[in-house]
C-alpha positions as CSV (number, residue, x, y, z in Angstrom):
1,M,-0.6,-27.7,3.5
2,I,0.5,-27.0,6.9
3,T,4.6,-26.7,6.5
4,N,5.3,-26.4,10.2
5,T,3.5,-27.9,12.8
6,Q,5.1,-25.9,15.5
7,S,4.5,-22.7,14.3
8,G,1.4,-23.3,12.0
9,T,3.1,-22.1,8.8
10,N,1.2,-23.0,5.9
11,I,1.3,-22.3,2.2
12,H,-1.7,-22.5,-0.3
13,E,-2.0,-21.4,-3.9
14,I,-4.3,-18.4,-4.1
15,A,-4.1,-17.7,-8.0
16,D,-2.4,-19.7,-10.7
17,G,1.1,-19.9,-9.4
18,I,1.2,-17.5,-6.9
19,Y,1.4,-19.1,-3.2
20,R,0.4,-17.5,0.4
21,I,3.0,-18.7,2.9
22,N,1.4,-17.8,6.3
23,T,2.7,-17.9,9.9
24,P,0.2,-16.9,12.9
25,I,2.3,-15.2,15.7
26,T,0.9,-14.0,18.8
27,L,1.6,-10.2,19.4
28,P,3.6,-8.7,22.5
29,Q,0.3,-7.2,23.9
30,G,-1.4,-9.7,23.3
31,G,-3.5,-10.9,20.3
32,A,-3.5,-12.8,17.3
33,F,-1.5,-11.7,13.9
34,S,0.1,-13.0,11.0
35,F,2.9,-12.7,8.2
36,N,2.6,-13.5,4.7
37,Q,4.8,-14.3,2.3
38,Y,3.7,-15.0,-1.7
39,L,5.7,-17.1,-3.5
40,L,5.4,-16.4,-7.7
41,V,6.4,-19.7,-9.5
42,D,7.6,-19.4,-12.9
43,D,10.7,-19.5,-15.3
44,K,12.3,-17.2,-12.8
45,P,10.8,-17.9,-9.6
46,M,10.0,-14.6,-7.0
47,L,9.4,-14.2,-3.4
48,F,7.3,-11.0,-2.2
49,H,8.0,-10.0,1.3
50,T,10.9,-12.3,3.1
51,G,9.4,-12.2,6.6
52,P,11.5,-11.0,9.3
53,R,14.8,-12.6,9.9
54,R,14.0,-14.9,12.8
55,L,10.8,-16.3,10.5
56,F,13.8,-17.4,7.3
57,P,13.7,-20.9,8.5
58,L,10.3,-21.2,8.5
59,V,9.7,-19.5,5.1
60,Q,12.5,-21.6,3.7
61,E,10.5,-24.8,5.0
62,A,7.7,-23.6,3.1
63,I,9.0,-22.5,0.2
64,G,10.9,-26.0,-0.3
65,E,7.3,-27.7,-0.5
66,V,6.8,-26.3,-3.5
67,L,10.4,-25.7,-5.4
68,P,14.2,-25.9,-4.3
69,V,14.9,-22.2,-2.4
70,S,18.0,-22.5,-4.6
71,Q,16.0,-21.5,-7.8
72,L,14.8,-18.5,-6.4
73,R,15.8,-15.6,-8.8
74,Y,14.0,-12.1,-7.2
75,I,13.5,-11.6,-3.8
76,A,11.1,-8.2,-3.7
77,L,9.6,-5.8,-2.0
78,S,7.4,-3.2,-1.0
79,H,9.1,-1.2,1.5
80,F,12.1,-1.4,3.6
81,E,10.8,-3.2,6.9
82,A,11.7,-6.0,8.9
83,D,8.6,-7.9,8.0
84,E,9.4,-6.5,4.5
85,C,13.0,-7.8,3.6
86,G,14.4,-8.7,7.4
87,A,15.6,-12.0,5.8
88,L,16.7,-10.2,2.3
89,N,20.4,-11.4,3.0
90,E,19.7,-15.2,4.5
91,F,17.5,-15.7,1.1
92,L,20.4,-14.4,-1.2
93,A,22.6,-16.6,0.3
94,V,20.5,-19.6,0.0
95,A,19.4,-18.7,-3.6
96,P,23.0,-17.4,-5.2
97,E,21.4,-16.5,-8.5
98,S,18.6,-14.3,-6.8
99,A,18.6,-10.0,-6.7
100,P,16.7,-8.0,-4.6
101,V,13.8,-6.1,-6.5
102,C,12.3,-3.0,-5.2
103,G,11.4,0.6,-6.5
104,R,13.9,2.9,-7.2
105,V,13.8,5.3,-3.7
106,A,14.3,1.9,-1.5
107,A,17.4,1.0,-3.6
108,M,18.7,4.4,-3.3
109,V,18.2,5.3,0.2
110,S,18.2,1.9,1.8
111,V,18.5,-1.8,0.2
112,S,21.6,-0.9,-2.1
113,D,23.5,-0.6,1.2
114,V,22.0,-3.1,3.3
115,A,21.8,-5.9,0.5
116,D,24.5,-8.5,0.1
117,R,24.0,-8.3,-3.9
118,A,22.7,-5.4,-5.6
119,P,18.9,-4.5,-6.2
120,Q,17.3,-4.2,-9.7
121,A,15.1,-0.9,-8.9
122,L,12.4,-0.7,-10.9
123,A,10.7,2.7,-11.8
124,D,7.2,3.5,-12.2
125,G,5.3,1.6,-14.3
126,E,8.0,-0.8,-15.5
127,M,7.5,-4.6,-16.0
128,L,9.4,-7.4,-14.8
129,S,9.1,-10.8,-16.5
130,L,9.4,-14.1,-14.5
131,G,7.9,-16.0,-17.5
132,R,4.3,-16.9,-17.7
133,H,3.9,-13.9,-15.3
134,A,4.3,-10.2,-16.3
135,L,4.6,-7.9,-13.4
136,R,4.2,-4.2,-12.8
137,W,5.9,-1.7,-10.4
138,F,3.7,1.0,-9.1
139,D,5.7,4.0,-6.9
140,T,3.2,4.3,-3.9
141,P,4.8,6.8,-1.6
142,H,3.9,6.8,2.1
143,L,0.6,4.4,1.0
144,P,0.4,3.4,3.5
145,H,3.6,4.5,4.7
146,A,7.3,5.2,3.7
147,W,8.7,7.0,1.1
148,E,9.7,4.1,-1.0
149,C,7.1,1.9,-0.9
150,G,5.6,0.4,-3.8
151,F,3.4,-2.4,-5.2
152,M,3.6,-5.3,-7.6
153,F,0.5,-6.2,-9.8
154,D,0.9,-9.5,-11.8
155,D,-1.1,-8.9,-15.6
156,T,-1.5,-12.5,-16.4
157,T,-3.7,-13.2,-13.0
158,R,-4.8,-9.7,-12.1
159,T,-3.1,-10.1,-8.6
160,L,-1.9,-7.1,-6.6
161,L,1.0,-7.6,-4.2
162,C,-0.8,-4.8,-2.3
163,G,1.8,-5.6,0.9
164,D,-0.1,-3.7,3.8
165,L,-3.3,-2.3,2.4
166,F,-6.2,-4.4,3.9
167,T,-3.7,-5.3,7.3
168,Q,-6.1,-7.7,9.2
169,G,-5.6,-8.6,12.8
170,G,-5.9,-12.5,13.6
171,E,-4.2,-15.4,12.3
172,G,-5.2,-15.6,8.8
173,K,-6.5,-19.0,8.6
174,A,-8.2,-18.8,5.2
175,A,-5.8,-18.0,2.8
176,L,-8.3,-16.6,0.2
177,V,-11.6,-15.4,0.8
178,E,-14.4,-13.2,-0.8
179,T,-16.0,-12.1,2.3
180,D,-15.5,-8.3,3.4
181,I,-11.9,-7.4,4.6
182,L,-12.5,-3.9,4.6
183,G,-13.8,-3.7,7.9
184,P,-11.6,-5.6,9.8
185,S,-8.9,-4.1,8.3
186,E,-10.2,-0.6,9.2
187,A,-11.4,-1.7,12.5
188,F,-7.4,-3.0,13.2
189,R,-5.7,0.8,11.6
190,G,-8.5,2.1,14.1
191,S,-6.6,0.7,17.1
192,M,-3.1,1.4,15.6
193,D,-3.1,3.8,12.4
194,Y,0.0,3.2,10.3
195,Y,-1.1,4.8,7.4
196,A,0.9,8.5,6.4
197,H,-2.6,9.9,5.3
198,T,-0.5,11.9,2.2
199,P,-2.8,14.3,0.4
200,N,-2.7,12.1,-2.8
201,T,-3.6,8.6,-1.3
202,T,-7.0,8.8,-3.1
203,E,-5.4,9.6,-6.3
204,M,-3.0,6.8,-6.0
205,L,-5.9,4.5,-4.8
206,E,-7.6,5.4,-7.5
207,R,-4.7,4.3,-9.9
208,L,-4.5,0.6,-8.5
209,A,-8.3,0.5,-8.9
210,G,-8.1,1.1,-12.3
211,E,-6.1,-2.3,-13.3
212,S,-9.2,-4.1,-11.7
213,P,-7.1,-6.5,-9.7
214,A,-9.1,-9.8,-9.0
215,T,-6.9,-10.7,-6.6
216,L,-5.4,-8.8,-3.3
217,A,-2.1,-10.6,-1.9
218,C,-2.3,-8.8,1.8
219,M,0.9,-9.0,3.9
220,H,-1.3,-9.9,7.1
221,G,-4.5,-11.5,7.4
222,S,-6.2,-13.3,4.2
223,A,-5.6,-12.6,0.5
224,W,-8.9,-11.8,-1.4
225,Q,-10.7,-12.6,-4.3
226,G,-13.4,-10.5,-6.0
227,D,-14.0,-6.8,-7.9
228,G,-10.5,-5.3,-6.3
229,G,-11.2,-1.9,-8.1
230,A,-14.3,-1.5,-5.9
231,L,-12.5,-2.7,-3.0
232,L,-10.0,0.0,-3.6
233,R,-12.4,2.4,-3.9
234,A,-14.4,1.8,-0.9
235,L,-10.7,2.3,1.0
236,A,-10.4,5.3,-0.5
237,E,-13.7,6.8,0.4
238,S,-13.2,4.9,4.0
239,I,-9.8,7.2,4.6
240,E,-11.7,10.1,3.4
241,Q,-14.8,9.9,5.5
242,R,-12.1,9.7,8.5
243,K,-10.6,12.8,7.6
244,I,-13.9,15.0,7.8
245,M,-15.0,12.7,11.3
246,P,-15.1,15.1,14.6
247,T,-12.0,13.5,16.9
């Protein structure tokens, strides 16, 4: 569903009760890109990623097609960056019963200071129940970047809210695909490597793969459906291969 014809912002359900909000943009240096947010509809609705502050009206408008934005209870982020939480305080203002959700490190270093309400800080492995959906927080420091980085996994739908993993260029027109996203995402990373390459990257990816996600909710580009464990292991292998390739 297109929610704003001028910007092209759209919203589509990618898993039971999980909606991708997508806004295509043109990069300053040219070329297409996209920002995605994920709305989890439940007894306590949650928004994962807010998008940059300037996209707030578009994201708010898209949410309004599914539920009143005032019903949001959680505004969650993977790590502290504009596309993750640039509109955090704007959403806290229009959803007066909502609270920020992040990892403990993010709460300590940034969110407790910047957010207009105190965050709910999750420990590694801690569960957050929205009602039908049960979300588990995974600390993933520096994967792909930022000390405070982490992801959330929905046990109910086996959806991994995987942030910047598998970032794809382009507008992300297809909300959910089963085709290859590793190739396009690695090609994008090849031109602008945003990975920190922490020594335990493979270990962290294997931990996520062990949850056998069926849907990967990417922040940039299309969401993906299939054997998520195999795809995460393929990403780990690609990263390891690049380490040993001659420069």
